[in-house]
Each structure stands twice: as C-alpha cells, then as structure tokens.
C-alpha positions in Angstrom: 59.6 90.7 40.5 58.6 93.8 42.4 56.9 91.7 45.0 60.0 89.5 45.5 62.2 92.7 45.8 60.0 94.1 48.6 59.9 90.7 50.4 63.7 90.4 50.4 64.0 94.0 51.7 61.5 93.2 54.5 63.6 90.2 55.5 66.8 92.3 55.6 65.2 94.9 57.8 63.8 92.3 60.2 67.3 90.7 60.6 68.8 94.1 61.2 66.2 94.9 63.9 66.8 91.6 65.7 70.5 92.1 65.6 70.1 95.6 67.1 67.9 94.2 69.9 70.6 91.6 70.7 73.3 94.2 70.6 71.5 96.6 73.0 70.8 93.7 75.4 74.5 92.8 75.4 75.5 96.5 75.9 73.4 97.0 79.1 76.3 96.1 81.4 78.7 98.3 79.5 76.6 101.4 80.1 76.0 100.4 83.8 72.3 99.9 83.3 70.8 97.8 86.1 69.1 94.5 85.2 66.0 93.8 87.2 64.9 90.4 88.7 62.7 88.6 86.2 59.0 89.0 87.0 57.4 87.2 84.1 57.8 83.8 82.5 59.2 85.4 79.4 61.7 87.5 81.3 62.9 84.4 83.3 64.0 82.8 80.0 66.6 85.5 79.6 68.8 85.0 82.7 68.8 84.1 86.4 71.8 86.4 86.9 69.9 89.3 88.7 68.4 86.7 91.1 71.8 85.2 91.9 73.4 88.6 92.3 70.8 89.4 94.9 70.8 86.2 96.9 74.3 84.7 96.4 76.1 87.0 98.9 73.8 85.6 101.7 74.8 82.0 101.1 77.9 81.0 103.0 80.4 78.2 103.4 80.6 76.4 106.7 83.7 74.7 108.0 83.1 72.7 111.2 86.0 71.2 113.1 85.2 68.0 115.0 87.1 65.4 117.0 86.6 61.7 117.3 88.4 58.6 118.5 90.1 56.6 115.8 92.7 53.9 115.5 95.7 54.7 113.3 97.8 51.9 111.9 100.7 51.9 109.5 99.8 50.2 106.2 102.2 47.3 106.9 100.5 46.4 110.2 97.0 46.6 108.6 98.0 44.2 105.8 96.0 40.9 106.1 99.2 38.8 105.5 100.9 40.6 108.4 97.9 40.1 110.6 97.8 36.4 109.9 101.0 36.0 111.9 100.8 38.8 114.4 97.1 39.4 114.9 96.4 42.7 116.7 99.7 42.8 118.5 100.8 46.0 116.8 97.3 47.7 116.8 97.6 51.2 118.2 95.3 52.6 120.9 92.5 54.9 119.8 93.5 58.5 119.6 91.4 61.7 119.4 91.8 63.0 115.9 90.7 66.2 114.2 88.4 66.3 111.3 86.7 69.0 109.2 83.3 68.9 107.6 82.1 71.1 104.9 78.7 72.5 104.3 76.6 75.5 103.3 74.4 77.9 105.2 72.1 80.9 104.7 72.1 84.3 106.4 68.5 85.1 107.3 69.1 88.2 109.4 71.5 91.1 108.9 72.8 90.7 112.4 74.5 87.5 111.4 72.0 84.7 112.1 72.7 81.7 109.9 70.6 78.6 109.2 72.3 75.3 108.2 71.8 71.6 108.7 72.4 70.0 112.1 74.5 67.2 110.5 76.9 69.8 109.1 77.9 71.1 112.6 77.1 68.0 114.7 79.9 67.4 117.3 81.8 70.5 116.2 84.3 72.1 118.6 84.8 75.1 116.3 82.7 76.5 113.5 84.0 79.0 110.9 81.8 80.7 108.3 83.2 82.1 105.0 81.1 84.6 102.9 81.1 84.7 99.2 83.4 87.8 99.3 85.9 85.7 101.3 85.4 87.3 104.7 85.6 84.9 107.5 83.8 84.8 110.9 83.7 82.6 113.9 80.3 81.2 114.6 78.5 80.3 117.8 75.9 77.5 117.7 72.7 79.0 119.2 70.5 76.0 118.7 70.8 72.5 117.1 67.7 70.5 116.4 68.3 66.9 115.4 64.6 66.2 114.7 64.4 68.7 111.8 68.2 68.5 111.0 68.4 72.3 111.4 70.9 74.4 113.3 71.1 78.1 114.0 74.4 80.0 114.2 75.4 83.5 115.2 78.3 85.2 113.5 80.6 87.5 115.4 80.3 90.6 113.1 80.4 93.4 115.7 78.2 96.4 114.7 78.1 95.7 111.0 75.3 94.2 108.9 75.4 91.4 106.4 73.4 90.5 103.3 70.5 88.2 104.1 67.6 86.4 102.5 64.0 86.9 103.7 61.9 83.8 104.5 58.9 83.1 102.4 55.8 81.1 103.3 56.6 77.7 101.9 52.9 76.8 101.7 52.6 79.2 98.8 54.9 77.0 96.7 53.4 74.9 93.9 54.6 71.9 91.9 56.2 73.2 88.8 57.6 76.5 90.3 61.1 77.4 89.2 63.7 77.3 92.0 67.5 77.9 92.4 69.7 75.8 94.7 72.8 77.7 95.9 75.6 76.0 97.9 79.1 74.8 97.9 79.1 71.2 96.4 82.2 69.2 96.7 84.0 72.2 98.2 84.6 73.8 94.7 83.1 77.1 95.7 79.7 78.7 95.5 77.6 77.0 92.8 74.1 77.7 91.4 71.8 75.1 89.9 68.3 75.6 88.6 65.2 73.3 88.5 61.6 73.1 89.4 59.6 71.9 92.4 58.9 68.3 91.4 56.8 67.4 94.5 55.6 68.8 97.8 54.9 67.2 101.1 57.3 64.3 100.5 57.1 62.2 103.7 58.9 59.0 102.8 62.4 60.4 102.6 63.3 59.1 106.1 65.7 62.0 106.8 64.3 63.7 109.9 61.6 63.0 112.5 59.4 65.5 110.7 59.4 64.0 107.3 57.9 66.8 105.2 60.1 68.0 102.3 60.1 70.0 99.2 61.4 67.8 96.4 63.3 69.4 93.5 65.3 68.4 90.5 67.8 71.2 90.9 71.1 69.5 91.4 72.0 69.1 95.1 75.3 67.4 95.8 77.5 66.7 98.8 78.5 70.0 100.3 75.2 71.6 99.3 73.7 70.6 102.7 72.5 73.7 104.5 72.4 75.8 101.3 69.5 77.8 100.0 66.5 76.9 97.9 65.4 80.2 96.4 62.1 81.1 94.8 61.9 83.4 91.8 60.9 86.4 94.0 64.3 86.1 95.7 63.1 84.7 99.0 64.1 81.6 100.9 61.6 78.7 100.6 63.8 75.8 101.9 67.1 74.6 103.2 68.7 71.9 101.1 69.1 68.8 103.2 69.6 65.6 101.3 69.7 63.8 97.9 68.2 60.6 96.8 71.3 58.6 95.8 71.5 55.7 93.4 72.0 52.2 94.9 75.1 51.2 93.0 77.3 52.5 95.8 78.6 55.6 94.1 76.3 57.8 96.2 75.8 60.3 93.4 72.8 62.5 92.8 70.2 61.2 90.4 68.2 64.5 90.2 66.0 64.2 93.3 66.8 66.5 96.1 65.0 67.4 99.3 64.7 70.7 101.2 63.3 71.5 104.7 60.4 74.0 104.1 61.0 77.5 105.3 57.9 77.3 107.6 59.8 74.6 109.6 62.9 76.8 109.5 60.9 79.7 111.0 59.7 77.5 113.8 63.2 76.5 114.8 64.5 80.1 114.5 61.7 81.4 116.7 62.8 78.9 119.4 66.3 80.2 119.8 65.5 82.4 122.8 64.0 79.3 124.6 67.2 77.3 124.4 65.5 74.4 122.6 62.7 73.8 120.1 59.3 73.5 121.9 56.7 72.4 119.4 52.9 72.4 119.8 51.6 69.1 120.8 48.1 67.9 119.7 47.9 64.9 122.0 46.2 62.6 119.6 47.2 59.7 117.3 45.7 58.0 114.4 46.2 56.3 111.0 46.3 57.5 107.5 43.1 57.0 105.5 43.9 54.4 102.7 41.7 53.4 99.9 39.8 50.7 101.9 39.1 53.1 104.8 38.0 55.8 102.3 35.4 53.4 100.9 34.3 52.3 104.4 33.7 55.9 105.4 32.2 57.1 102.1 35.0 59.5 101.3 35.6 60.8 97.8 39.3 60.0 98.0 41.9 58.5 100.4 43.1 61.5 102.4 43.1 62.5 106.0 43.8 60.8 109.4 41.3 58.9 111.5 41.9 59.4 115.2 42.5 56.3 117.3 43.4 57.7 120.7 43.3 61.1 122.5 45.6 61.9 125.4 44.0 63.5 128.6 44.7 67.2 129.3 45.8 67.8 125.7 44.9 70.3 123.0 42.9 67.5 121.3 40.7 67.0 124.4 40.2 70.7 124.9 39.0 71.0 121.2 36.6 68.1 121.6 38.5 65.8 119.2 37.3 62.2 119.6 38.4 58.7 118.5 36.7 58.0 115.1 37.0 61.7 113.9 38.7 62.1 110.5 41.0 65.1 110.3 41.0 66.7 106.9 42.8 70.0 107.3 44.5 72.3 109.9 43.8 76.0 109.5 42.6 75.4 105.9 45.7 73.5 105.0 45.1 69.9 103.8 46.2 66.9 105.9 46.9 64.1 103.5 48.4 61.6 105.9 49.8 61.2 109.5 53.2 62.7 108.7 51.6 65.8 107.3 49.4 66.1 110.4 52.5 66.1 112.6 54.1 68.7 110.3 51.1 71.0 110.3 50.9 70.9 114.1 54.6 71.4 114.6 54.7 74.6 112.5 51.9 76.3 114.4 52.6 79.0 116.9 52.3 78.1 120.6 49.4 79.5 122.5 47.3 80.5 119.6 43.9 79.2 118.4 43.5 77.4 115.1 40.8 75.6 113.2 40.5 71.9 112.4 38.2 70.4 109.8 37.0 66.9 110.7 34.3 64.5 109.6 32.4 63.0 112.5 29.7 60.4 112.0 29.7 61.2 108.3 29.2 64.9 108.8 31.7 67.7 108.4 32.5 69.8 111.5 35.0 72.6 112.4 36.8 72.3 115.8 38.8 75.1 117.4 41.9 74.2 119.3 44.6 76.2 121.2 48.1 74.9 120.8 49.9 73.8 124.0 53.4 72.5 124.7 53.7 68.8 125.6 52.9 67.9 129.2 55.9 67.6 131.4 54.1 65.7 134.2 55.0 63.4 135.8 58.6 64.3 136.4 61.0 61.6 134.9 62.6 60.7 138.2 65.2 58.8 136.2 66.7 55.7 137.9 69.6 53.4 137.0 68.8 50.0 138.4 71.3 48.2 140.5 71.2 45.2 142.8 70.2 41.5 142.3 67.2 41.7 140.0 66.4 41.2 136.3 66.5 45.0 135.6 70.1 45.4 136.7 71.8 47.9 134.3 68.6 49.3 132.9 67.7 53.0 133.1 64.0 53.7 133.8 61.9 56.9 134.0 58.4 58.1 134.5 56.9 58.7 131.0 55.4 62.0 130.1 54.6 63.4 126.6 57.5 65.9 126.9 60.0 63.3 128.1 58.8 60.8 125.4 59.3 63.3 122.5 62.7 64.4 123.8 63.9 60.8 123.9 62.3 59.4 120.8 59.6 57.4 122.6 55.8 57.1 122.1 54.2 60.3 123.5 50.8 58.6 123.9 52.1 56.0 126.3 52.1 56.3 130.2 53.9 54.4 132.9 57.5 53.5 133.7 59.6 53.2 130.6 63.0 51.7 129.9 65.2 54.4 128.4 68.2 52.3 127.7 70.1 49.2 128.9 73.8 49.3 129.8 75.9 47.2 127.4 76.6 43.7 128.8 74.2 44.2 131.7 71.6 41.7 133.1 68.8 43.8 131.5 70.4 43.7 128.1 71.1 40.0 128.2 67.4 39.4 129.1 66.4 41.5 126.0 64.9 44.5 127.7 64.9 47.3 125.2 64.4 51.1 124.9 60.7 51.8 124.9 59.6 48.8 126.9 57.0 49.8 129.5 57.1 47.9 132.8 53.4 46.9 133.5 53.7 44.5 136.5 56.3 42.8 138.7 54.9 39.8 140.6 51.4 40.9 139.9 51.9 44.4 141.3 51.2 47.3 139.0 54.1 49.6 138.2 52.7 53.1 137.8 55.7 55.1 138.9 59.5 54.8 139.4 59.1 55.1 143.2 56.8 52.0 143.2 59.3 50.1 140.9 62.2 50.9 143.2 60.4 49.7 146.3 59.4 46.4 144.6 62.8 45.5 143.2 64.5 46.2 146.5 62.9 43.1 147.9 64.8 39.8 147.4 62.7 37.2 145.5 63.2 33.6 144.4 61.1 34.2 141.3 60.5 37.3 139.2 57.3 37.4 137.1 57.5 40.4 134.8 55.0 41.8 132.3 56.1 44.5 129.8 54.4 46.4 127.0 56.3 46.4 123.7 54.9 47.7 120.4 51.3 47.3 121.8 52.0 43.7 122.7 52.1 42.4 126.4 55.1 40.1 127.0 55.2 38.1 130.2 58.1 36.0 131.5 59.3 34.3 134.7 62.9 34.5 135.8 64.3 32.5 138.7 66.8 34.3 141.0 69.8 32.0 140.7 
C-alpha cells in the first residue's frame, strides 16, 4: 500500500513538472523573451518560427508586366458553328495586350540586389517588387541569364538598407538536410513549406542548359519560382526553379521540386558588372562513364567522364589534358557525369588555377589548369545570304567557342555554321538547319564566311554541297533551275 502511494505521488509530481515546462515555453513571447534559431536536431523539432522570422522579410513578391501580340474574338465569332458559315471573316487583327506574371525573389544584398528566375521577368516592360511588409519598389533588370534561368534585379531604395539573406556554399549540403522553401505560391501571399534535400546533382530535369539541381520534397508550387530555399543556419542554398508535375494534365506538384544551387547563383551575381555571364571554358568534351566503360577501364564504379576531344588553345590543352583521360574530380569535388563536369567548370572563378584528378593509362594523376573565357576568334562576320543559290535566306557565321555557346551551338566545332534559315526561304525548303556546318561547295573547302561569299557569288549550273550535321556528312547535288 505504501509503495503504491509513493508511486502515485511520483506520477502526479511528474505531470505537474511537465505541465510547468509547457506553460513556461508558451509564456516566452508574453515576457518578450527572444527565441533563438534552432541549432540542434532536438531544438528543430520545436519550431521553425525563429528561422522564418529571420529570413522571411528578405523574400519578396515580383510582379512583371509584359506585352505580347494576341488575337481577341467575341465568343460568338469563336463558336465552331458560326465559323462553319463565315470562316475567319470576323477574325480580328492581332493586338498588343498587357499581361502580368507573378513570381518570387530573394534579396541577397542590403543595397537592394534581388535574385529571381529569368522566366519570371522574361520580356517584362516593367518590374515591381513587393516586400513582406507591403513596401513596393520599382526594379531594374541588371542581368538575365537564360542558360541558368536566373535574373538579377536592383531595387530603387535610395540610401536605405533592406533585409537580406547571405549565400551559403551549396556544396556543403547533404541529402537528408532539412530545408525551408519560402515564396508566393498561387499569389496567396508569402508561404513557408518545409522538407528535406531528397537528392543532389540532379541532371535530368531538362530545365536549364546547366542541369544541376538540388531536389527537395518541400512543396514548391506555381508562383514559388524565384523564391528561397533556406538551410537550417538561415543562409540561402538555392533558388526554387521548377516542380516535377504529374502527367495527367493538372500540372500540380507531386512533391518533387528543383532549386538552382547557390554556387551557380553566385557565379551569375558576380557577372553583373560585365553585362553578361562569362563562364570558364574547359575546351574539352567527352562521354559519361557507364557500367560497360567502367569494366573496360577497370574502375570500381561507373563515375567520371572520358575525354574524346580537346580544343586547341584551351584550358584543357594548357593543363595537358588528352583524349582518353578520365576526369574524376575538379578541385576535390567529384565529377559523376558530363553534366556535372560542365557545372563544376561553370562555377569556378575566371583566371584562377584549379586541380583536376584524372586517370591516364590506368594510373591516377593530378593536372593543374587555369580557367579561361571561351575563345572569341575568329570573329563571326555574320552574313545573310541572298542571290540565286541554294543558301538563299540562310544566316551564316564563322564559328568560335564563344559564338557557339552564345547561340546554343556545339563549342567544339569549327568552320562556317548556319545560324538560322528565314521562314519560307530556299534554304529552309532545302532543309538547311541551325547548326549545320558547310564543309564544301563544288569541292572547294569552306573555312570562312569570306570564302563562302566569294564562291556563292559565282553563277553555277549545278551545286554540289557537303554539310556536317550531328557528326554525319551529308552531300547533295542541286541543279540551278
């Protein structure tokens, strides 16, 4: 009996102590006692509120005003029954109409520098930024980079300072780390969602030219684009860019979101003063090591990139990189495949020296290379072809690595390239496409636009043309009718 009495008393005291702890924790805000950012796993279980209070004010809403040509028709004229009798008789001419897109952004400098997605402000005639405290600012687009889907804005704030979020090295992130996504989904106002990093180095998303993303299960929905992906230390580790939608046509989120890593963000921000993003260029190409190649070369696992070709006067040549070398890491950061290699090079600083771990003839080696910008020679000397010849309506240029990268062409190719073909032109009807390299015309080698221009200026009864397309040589004969 006495033992039971003491046991019941102990339970009552324990319950009272727990209730007191809960009451004190609830009363913290009442007494104005500050709550700190969680620093341990146990503390994180309590609340994300301190982290949101710190970072939320630096996440903004972006309203971009755009204009585009559209046809407007009254519903009656658009009715299929009406069109059956009158066709397009009442169809109105295209008119320029205003549209407004909505997205999110992140202030990364107190002077009013904002990062968002390029697709949020693409084609905008006016950009307005609204802070979480409802202050509004006009924004100037400093830089827009389609390849990374990033854009940098500058707010007109005068001499004041704004709350901002510091960038963190995204390479310090690990799968399983907790993250917060902050943005303005569906235009309902600032919203916070939590999740974990579910994967790193995702390269199959097909969203940008530099396909290297942080994957998270934190809910990212339309309107979240350009918002912040926050680490538990309160720093920015990514810009929310896209979601993986279901295929039923609803376009809803299924819990897989992608963010551009902060290291790529830093590269774009550092390029603002140059007017455009100039990335380091290795000057080498290769293929991803798969399971069969790994067995052939005696590797423990399929990882790395085997070099197939090296461009003259490039960083690769200067470093001594050769065809057959297998690249395993850049500056001690692993290279899993070809897309990761491009990302690693693109996020390096120009003009500095880095290390490259390779396997050459079965033995490991360390190469040192200094990053350089893509070669700009030869000058493009762009030409729109006219006259009586098969290339009429095509635009051609001398191909250099810099020109190729700017125009979405193969930076390892050389010669005279077709940049585009005017719609309905002779060149388009003959099937000449962007990226085709003109090799010969009537057995004469075409190595420069000037040579091409001289050759097509001569009237001929028969045109024998050879072009290079996707590493295949195509040859045809066209009579001059």
